[in-house]
N, C-alpha and C positions, 0 to 999 in steps of 0.2 A: 637318293638321299637328297634332302633337300634342307639348307643353310643358309638364308638370304638376310644380309645385312641390309636397314632400309636408313639411307644416310637421307636427309634432310633436305640434302643437296640433291641429292638425283631424282631429276622430275617423274622419271618412267622405266619402272620394271614390269617382267613379266619373264615367267617360270612356270612348270610345269611339275606339282607337288609327282611326292611316289604313289598317292593314290589316284595319278590321271586328273589333278583339277587343274583347272588351271587359273593361276592367282597373278593380278596383275594391280599395279598400282603407279596413280599420278596426280604428283602435285600440281595445280589452279597456279597460275601466274598470281592470286589474291592470297596466296599460302593454306586453300583449303585440299586436306588430302583426301583421298579418294582410292580402298583396294575393293578389291573384288574376289571371289573364289569361284568360278563355274564349276558347278557340279553336273559332271555328266548325268543322266537322266532324274533330275530335283524339278520339279513340278511348283515348288515353292523357291519362296525366298523369303532372308530374312536382313533386315538392313536396320541402318544403326545412324544415326549422328549423335557423336560423344563430344563435350569438351573437359578437358584437363584439365577443369578444378573443380576442386571438393570442399569439403568441412574445411579438410587444413588450411584454407587458403583466405579463411576470413578475417577480415579483420575490428576492430570493435566498433561497434554502431552497425558489424553486419551478418555477425553472427545468427547464425537460421536459415540468412538469407540463400543458401544452394539449397536443402530442403524446400521452403518456400517455390523458390523456382520450378523445379519438379513436377511443384505440386501444379501453382498457375498458368505454366507453359499448354494445360490442359484447358484452361478457364475461356479461351477468347482471343483471336488475334483482328486488326483490322479486316480481315477476312471473313472469317468462320466463328460460328457465339460455340459454348463449350457444348452443345447439342450436337451439330455439324459436325465440328470434328468424331465424337462419338458415332453419329449412323456412317459419317464416311468409311469407316471402317467396319462398320457393320454390315452394311450393305454389300460385300465384296468378301463376307464369313471370316476375314481377318482379325488380328487380337494384335492392341499397341499397351504398351508401358513405358515408364521408364524406374530410372534407381539413379539414386545417391550414395556416392561414395566419399571415402574421403580425400583420394585425388581423382577425381572425373567422373561427370555425370552424363549418365545417355539416355538417348529417344529413340524408342524401337518399336519394329514393327515386326510379325511375320503375316504374309498373303499367298496366294496362288501369283505366281511368276507373272502373268498376264494383267494382274493388277501391281505392280513394284511403281510405277510412273504415279497412282492414284498415294501410294504411302509415301515416297520422298517429296510428291507435292503440298500433299498436308502436313510432312511432318520439319518437312523443310520452313511452310508457313508460320508453325508454332514455335520452331528454334530463331525464325529472324521478327518476326511481325505479332509477337505476342503483345499485348495492349496494358499488361497487370490493371485492371479496372480496379479502382478503392473498394468498391461494393465485394466483388469477388476476393481482393484480397482480405477484409477481416472476415467473410463466409472461411477461405481455407485458413486463416493463423485457429477460427475454432476446430476446421477439422484436422490441424496436425494437431493442437491440445488436447484432442479425444482421441490422434495416434499415441500421442506418447505418455496419456495414461494408459492406452491399452498395452504398450509396452513395458511398463511397470506394474502392471497386474502381474507380470509375469518375472517369475522372480530368476530364473535364467535369463536372461535379458539384465537384469538389475546387475544383478550378479556381475556380468559378460562388461558392462558398459562399465563400471566398478574397478575391474580387472584391467579393462584397458590405460584409464588414469595410474594404477595402484604401478602398471608395468614402465609407461610412456613418461608422466609425472605430468609437468605445465608443459610438456611438449605437446605444438598442435596437431599432434597422431595420436592424443590421449586424449582430445574432446570428443562427446556424440554426434556421428553424423549428422539425427534429424535434431542439433540444439537440445534446449531442458526448454522446460517451462517458461524461467524466467528472461532467453534467452528470446524466443517467440514472440513472447509476449510484447516486450519491448522494443522489437525489430519493425522500423516503421518502412511504409508503401516504399518512400521516398529513397531510404537506402537499399529496398532489396533490389529497384529500379539503377540506382545505381552499379551493385554488384552488375546485373545480367548485361549493363551497357557495357561496362569495360568487361566484360569474361568472353561475352558472346558474341566474336568475331569472328571476320573467317578464318583468319591465323592460328588462332584455337581449337578449328573445327574439322572434324577426322570424321569421314565419313566410310561405312563400311557394310558391306553386301556379300553374301551367299547363298551358293542355292543354282536356282534357272534364273540366273542373270547374267547380264554380256558386257562389261567393260564400257564400252564406245557410248553405249544409251547410257549408261547409269550417270556418265560423267555430263551427258547433256543432260538428262534430267537436275541435276543437282546442280548444272549451271543454270538452266534453265527459274529454277525453284527459287534461287538465290538474285537470279537479275528482278525477280516480279517484286521483293522486296526490297531492292533499292543496294541490293550487294553489288557492285559493280564486279564479276570474275576476272575482271583485265586491273583491277588493281593493283599493283604489285605492292606485296607483300610478304616475305619470308614465313613460314610457319613457325608457329612456336620452338622455342630451344624443348627440350626433353628436360624433366627433373635430373639433378643430376645423382644416378646412385650411387652415393657411398656413406657407409655406415655415419649415423650422426652421432654428434656426442650427446646421450641422452641420461639423464637421473631418476632414477626409480623416484615414483611418486612415493607412497608406502609399504613396506614391508607387511603389515598385517592389516585387512580391514576384516570386521562381522558386521555384518545389514541386520540389526533386530526385526524379525518380523512371525508374527505367530503362526506361523507354516506348518505343515507335515510333511515336509520332506528341507531339508539342508539339500543348498547349489552350492559347490566347493571349485574353485579356479584356483589354481597354482602352477607357476611356470616363471618367465622372464623374458628379457628379450631374446628376439629368434631371429632369422635368417634372413634379410634385404630381399627383394625381388627379384635384385641380380646377382645374389651370391651363388660361385660358382658350384655351391653345396646342395644349391636348393636339389638337386636328384637325390642326391643322399637323404633331405629333410624327409622328403615324399615316401620314401620308401622307409625311413625312420617312423614316421607316424606311421603307415600302414600295420608294422610291424607289433607297435608299442598298442595303438590304439586307436586303428582305422576300419576295424571289421568285426565279425564275429571269432572268429578269429583269432585276434590280436590278445594279447599281455594279457591287459587290462583288461579287456572283457571275459576275457578265461579266469581271471584272477578272482574277480570283484565280484562280478555278475554270475557266472558259469560256476565255481567251484563253490561259493560264499552267500550269493544269492542276496548280497547286500547291497548294489543299488540296479534299476533298471536300465542306465542312460550312464556312459563312461566312455571318454575318447580323449585321445591327442590333437592337437592341432597348430599349425605356422602359419599366422597371417602377415603379410609380407608387403611393403609397403619399399619407396622407392630410397626411402632410407633412415626406417626403421620396419622394428618387426615385435610381432609374440609369441612363443613359444606357453604353449600352457596345457596342461590337463584337465580335463574337465570329470565330476561324477554327481551324481544327486541323488542320495543317499536319506535314510531316518537320520533326525539328528541325535537320536543316540549313539550310530556310529558314526557320526563326524571324521572323530579322531581315529581310528581305526582303518576309515575307507581312503584317507591324507596319507596315514602313513604306510599301507598297501598301497597305493597309487608309484608315490616317491619311492618305495623301496625297488617297483618294477622299473623305475625309470635308471634308478642305480644302477642296480645290475647288468641292465644294454649299457649307463658309463664305464660299468668299471668291465664286463666279460663282454659285448658286442650284445649280437644274436647268434642264431646258427643258421650253416649252409640250408638247412632243410625251411627257416623261416623266411631266408632269404629271396628264395626263390620264391617261396609262396606269395610272399608281400609284392616280387614282381611279377608273379603271373595275376596275381590282383590286378594291379597298376596296366599293367599293359589290356588284358579283356577292359578294363574300365574306361579305356582310353579307347577303343575300338570300337563300342558303343557309344560312347560320346560324343563321336567325332564322325556319327551317322546326322548329328542333327545340323540344319542352317544356322541353326543361333546359336551352336557350339563352335561354327569353325566363324559365324561372321564375331564372335565377342576374343577370338583367338587373335583373328587378322585385328579387331580397335586393340589387343591389349597388348601385340608385339607394335604394331605405333608407336604406342604410346610409352608400353613400360621402358622398353629397352634398345628398342629398333632392329630386332633379331626376329625375323622369321623363321619359323623352325618346323619342320613337318611331323606327322606321326610317326614317319619309318627315324628319322635321326633321333627324336624325343624316346622313340626307346630304348635305341643304341645307347644315348646316356644312364639310361636308366639299367640296363644290363649290365652298363660296365662300373657302375657302384657294388663297392665290396664289406663285406663283412670289420674288415677295418676300418671300411669311411663312418661306418654307420657307428662302430664304439669309438671313435676321434671325435665324432660330430656331438654323440651322446655326450661324451667328456668337457668339450668346450662348456655344452648348452647347462650340465650340473653344476659347472665352478662359478656362473653367472650368478647375481644378485636375485634370491627371491622376492615375489612377492606373491601371498594368499589373501583368495577376498571370499569370503563365506554370504550367502544369504539366509537367513530362517532362526529357528528357535534356539539359540546359541550363544555360547560363550566364546570369549577369546582364549581361557587357556585350554581350551581343547585345543587348540592349534596350538598354543605356542613353545612345544615342544619341536615346531617343522621351521619356526621363525631363525635367521639368523643373517 
């Protein structure tokens, strides 16, 4: 059983997990945090450079900058062109990518273990030495606008973004990660450059790697990569503080929003504020979502799709952040059935809030979670991401066996109490399709 607190002040941590992998963590004098999980027998390695800055951290004049940087760091550095960055990974059969979140941005790669030095050197170069060329900036503005247009053609994406704003209102977490057409069109190269220089610093950086990786070797590779960019690894700076994991006072944005589009399917989200990332009830939340809307045996799937054939896709979810969260139910169905499907989703949720789930459902959900986690953590990328999340989110590393023990401790009563709490919260409904507001008015409150 492994449960370790990752203190920002503790420079060296080393322990063995219940899966016999070796986890080590070092904090360099410059504030860079390096975490590795050495997996016996692994011949590949996944590595990520993560900065704890996301779309929520943007300010006026900088909206869209975080998403812009995710694209621009692949477009060339003082040492490499965009083509040379691509060729570097292709030459070793590796893959590289990046993702922007509301609270972090990461740049990652998966390579054969012997190619790890190349991956660290290239990503380190990208992260520290991007030139953000003016011509590339304008080219990428067009690319991002095309990406937003593609998302706007997906009604589920449109509904999801509107649902975030409906639940989280004017809070920064309610803004779209990728920006909007207006913010991407308005942001300047100088604003993105200022955002880059302010947030991509040694003390903001977390480097994680898992698989066929040796910690001391990675430390040397990271220090060397940063030194090449002029980041002196001996310059003393404390790591940036983690976000405060306390639920914020967030006001609902809207009760009901229907976005009219002449399409064949209605996309419906119903829900409220959920559980933040560090809420101790997060294990109960995972079990609740599995039983309610997490798979083919879940209540929503069985009642709405299997028994009545009213929807192809139906599920529940909880999107958790440091101080805010969204709990929701989703279904895609015929516009003529939108009111009936919404009623059925809420009815199944209310049943759990009032009476909980059965012991058989609880066992089934726990078995589902146990098996899926075991399969998930066979991946070096999943373990790399777990290290980053542990470091950035709450400073707590929990290995698979301990995680499963926490799930096993969840009771039927825990599920009912959590569902009752969620059901009592202010509800928001968002739908996209050929619909009228009156179809949803019976469910507003």
